[in-house]
C-alpha positions in Angstrom: -34.1 24.2 -34.7 -31.6 21.8 -36.3 -29.3 22.6 -39.2 -29.5 19.3 -40.9 -31.7 16.1 -41.1 -31.7 14.2 -37.8 -29.3 11.2 -37.5 -28.6 8.8 -34.6 -25.3 7.5 -33.2 -25.8 4.6 -30.8 -22.7 4.0 -28.7 -22.2 0.4 -27.5 -19.3 -1.0 -25.5 -17.4 -2.3 -28.5 -18.7 -0.1 -31.4 -21.1 2.5 -32.5 -24.0 2.2 -34.9 -25.1 5.1 -37.0 -28.4 5.9 -38.7 -28.5 8.4 -41.5 -31.8 9.4 -43.1 -32.3 7.9 -46.6 -29.5 5.4 -46.1 -30.5 1.9 -47.0 -28.8 0.3 -43.9 -27.4 1.0 -40.5 -23.6 1.6 -40.5 -21.2 0.3 -37.9 -17.8 1.5 -36.6 -16.0 -0.9 -34.4 -13.6 0.1 -31.5 -10.1 -1.3 -31.6 -7.9 -1.5 -28.5 -5.4 0.7 -30.2 -7.6 3.8 -29.7 -10.5 2.8 -27.4 -10.2 0.3 -24.5 -12.8 -0.2 -21.8 -14.7 3.0 -22.9 -11.5 5.1 -22.5 -10.0 7.0 -25.4 -6.3 6.0 -25.7 -5.3 7.5 -29.0 -7.4 10.5 -30.1 -5.4 11.2 -33.2 -5.8 7.6 -34.6 -9.5 7.7 -33.7 -10.0 10.9 -35.6 -8.1 9.6 -38.7 -10.2 6.4 -38.8 -13.5 8.4 -38.3 -12.5 10.6 -41.1 -12.0 7.6 -43.4 -15.3 6.2 -42.2 -17.2 9.4 -43.0 -15.6 9.7 -46.4 -15.9 6.1 -47.5 -19.6 6.0 -46.5 -20.3 9.4 -48.0 -22.0 10.6 -44.8 -23.4 14.2 -45.3 -23.5 16.9 -42.6 -26.1 15.7 -40.1 -27.7 16.8 -36.8 -27.0 13.9 -34.5 -28.7 12.5 -31.4 -26.1 10.4 -29.6 -27.6 7.7 -27.5 -25.3 5.7 -25.1 -26.4 2.1 -24.7 -26.6 0.4 -21.3 -23.6 -1.7 -22.2 -21.5 1.4 -22.5 -22.8 2.9 -19.2 -22.7 2.3 -15.5 -26.2 2.0 -13.9 -27.4 1.1 -10.5 -30.9 1.4 -8.9 -31.4 2.5 -5.3 -34.9 1.5 -4.2 -37.1 3.1 -1.6 -39.1 0.0 -0.7 -39.2 -1.2 2.0 -36.3 1.1 3.0 -34.8 3.7 2.7 -36.9 6.8 1.7 -36.4 8.9 -1.4 -33.9 11.3 0.1 -31.8 8.4 1.4 -31.9 6.8 -2.0 -30.7 10.1 -3.6 -27.8 10.2 -1.1 -26.8 6.7 -1.9 -26.9 7.4 -5.6 -24.7 10.5 -5.1 -22.1 8.4 -3.2 -22.2 5.7 -5.9 -21.6 8.3 -8.6 -18.6 9.8 -6.8 -16.8 6.5 -7.2 -17.2 5.9 -10.9 -13.7 5.0 -12.3 -13.6 7.5 -15.2 -11.5 10.7 -15.1 -14.6 12.8 -16.1 -18.0 11.4 -15.4 -21.3 12.5 -17.0 -24.1 11.5 -14.7 -27.8 11.7 -14.1 -30.1 10.7 -11.3 -33.3 9.3 -12.9 -36.5 8.9 -10.9 -38.0 5.4 -11.3 -41.1 3.9 -9.8 -39.5 2.6 -6.6 -36.5 4.9 -6.2 -33.6 6.5 -8.0 -31.5 5.2 -10.9 -27.9 6.4 -10.8 -26.6 6.7 -14.3 -23.0 7.4 -15.4 -21.0 7.5 -18.6 -17.5 8.4 -19.7 -17.7 12.1 -20.8 -14.5 11.8 -22.9 -16.0 9.1 -25.1 -18.9 11.2 -26.4 -17.0 14.5 -26.3 -14.4 13.1 -28.7 -17.3 12.1 -31.0 -18.9 15.5 -30.7 -15.6 17.3 -31.4 -15.0 15.2 -34.5 -18.5 15.7 -35.9 -18.3 19.4 -35.4 -15.0 19.4 -37.2 -16.5 17.8 -40.3 -19.5 20.1 -40.4 -22.1 18.1 -38.5 -23.6 18.9 -35.1 -24.6 17.0 -31.9 -27.9 18.3 -30.5 -28.4 15.7 -27.7 -26.4 13.1 -25.8 -28.9 10.8 -24.0 -28.7 7.7 -21.8 -30.2 4.8 -23.6 -32.0 3.7 -20.4 -34.5 6.5 -20.7 -35.7 5.7 -24.2 -37.6 2.6 -23.1 -38.1 -1.0 -24.0 -38.2 -0.2 -27.8 -34.4 0.4 -27.7 -32.6 -2.9 -28.0 -28.9 -3.9 -27.6 -28.5 -3.2 -31.3 -30.1 -0.3 -33.2 -33.2 -1.3 -35.3 -36.3 0.3 -36.7 -38.1 0.2 -33.4 -35.2 1.9 -31.6 -34.8 4.5 -34.3 -38.5 5.4 -34.2 -38.5 5.6 -30.4 -35.4 7.9 -30.3 -36.7 10.2 -33.0 -40.1 10.4 -31.4 -39.0 10.9 -27.8 -35.7 12.9 -27.9 -37.3 16.4 -28.0 -39.1 15.7 -24.7 -35.9 14.4 -22.9 -34.1 17.7 -22.6 -33.6 17.3 -18.9 -31.6 14.1 -19.5 -29.2 15.6 -22.0 -25.8 14.7 -20.7 -24.2 17.8 -22.3 -26.1 20.0 -19.8 -25.0 17.9 -16.8 -22.2 19.1 -14.5 -19.3 16.8 -14.8 -17.9 14.9 -11.8 -14.1 14.8 -11.7 -12.4 11.8 -10.3 -10.8 12.7 -7.0 -8.3 10.8 -4.9 -9.2 10.1 -1.3 -6.7 11.9 1.0 -6.4 9.0 3.3 -5.7 6.6 0.4 -3.3 9.1 -1.1 -1.4 9.3 2.2 -1.3 5.5 2.5 0.0 5.3 -1.1 2.8 7.7 -0.4 3.7 5.8 2.8 3.9 2.6 0.8 6.0 4.3 -1.9 8.4 5.6 0.8 8.6 2.1 2.4 9.4 0.5 -1.0 12.0 3.2 -1.7 13.5 2.5 1.8 13.7 -1.2 1.1 15.2 -0.6 -2.3 17.9 1.7 -0.8 18.7 -0.8 1.9 19.1 -3.6 -0.7 21.3 -1.3 -2.7 23.5 -0.5 0.3 23.6 -4.2 1.2 24.7 -5.0 -2.3 27.5 -2.5 -2.1 28.6 -3.9 1.3 28.6 -7.5 -0.2 30.7 -6.3 -3.1 33.3 -4.7 -0.7 33.5 -8.0 1.3 34.1 -9.9 -1.9 36.9 -7.7 -3.0 38.6 -8.1 0.5 38.2 -11.9 0.4 39.7 -12.1 -3.1 42.7 -9.9 -2.0 43.3 -12.1 1.0 43.1 -15.2 -1.2 45.7 -13.8 -3.6 48.0 -12.9 -0.7 47.7 -16.3 0.8 48.3 -17.9 -2.5 51.4 -15.8 -3.0 52.7 -16.8 0.4 52.1 -20.5 -0.4 54.0 -20.2 -3.7 56.8 -18.4 -2.0 57.1 -21.1 0.7 57.0 -23.8 -1.9 59.8 -22.2 -4.0 62.1 -21.5 -1.1 62.0 -25.0 0.4 65.4 -26.7 0.1 65.3 -29.6 -2.3 65.8 -33.1 -0.8 
């Protein structure tokens, strides 16, 4: 049971679109590199402030939201079972693929398709920030769904067909709700970590050697200048003490 009328937030790569019941048009909020870049949240405070202005300026009432993440804001790869491998092998390949998604926290699903497995991943931080803000202003988020499971009615931009499909299908898609999916944390490969430390040590050693070499060159320069001054003094002395002709 939802608290409020159902609304939709459709997250794309460069913006989100928002459908509110009884509003005459679909609203848009564009992402700027100052707070979101490549689907990563860089400035949460700035994002919250701008979202607050967006809500107030558009007079958006408390709403029960279904958040849908477009394919353009997701990472998707299909692992097919025809002609090879079998379904279990396809699941294994999907798991390995999802382990290497380059987000700090990854929300993922393995979706059964006709000829195999579809590996789906999204940046958890992106929709969690949205959910946190909406809760803060009195709304709620009841589902976060991959756009890929809605079907062909959902287009790259939100329209009447996509809205109707989401509102009709979301209650039957509970198993795909990303908020109920265990999150994969980005881990560093131990071998790569060791190699990185070795490289850092090598760079440090080279830098230290260059520093010592610079000190040595400086000492040599001081000695050469001192010798030059002494020789110059001797030359002047010899010149001044020569008997005049």
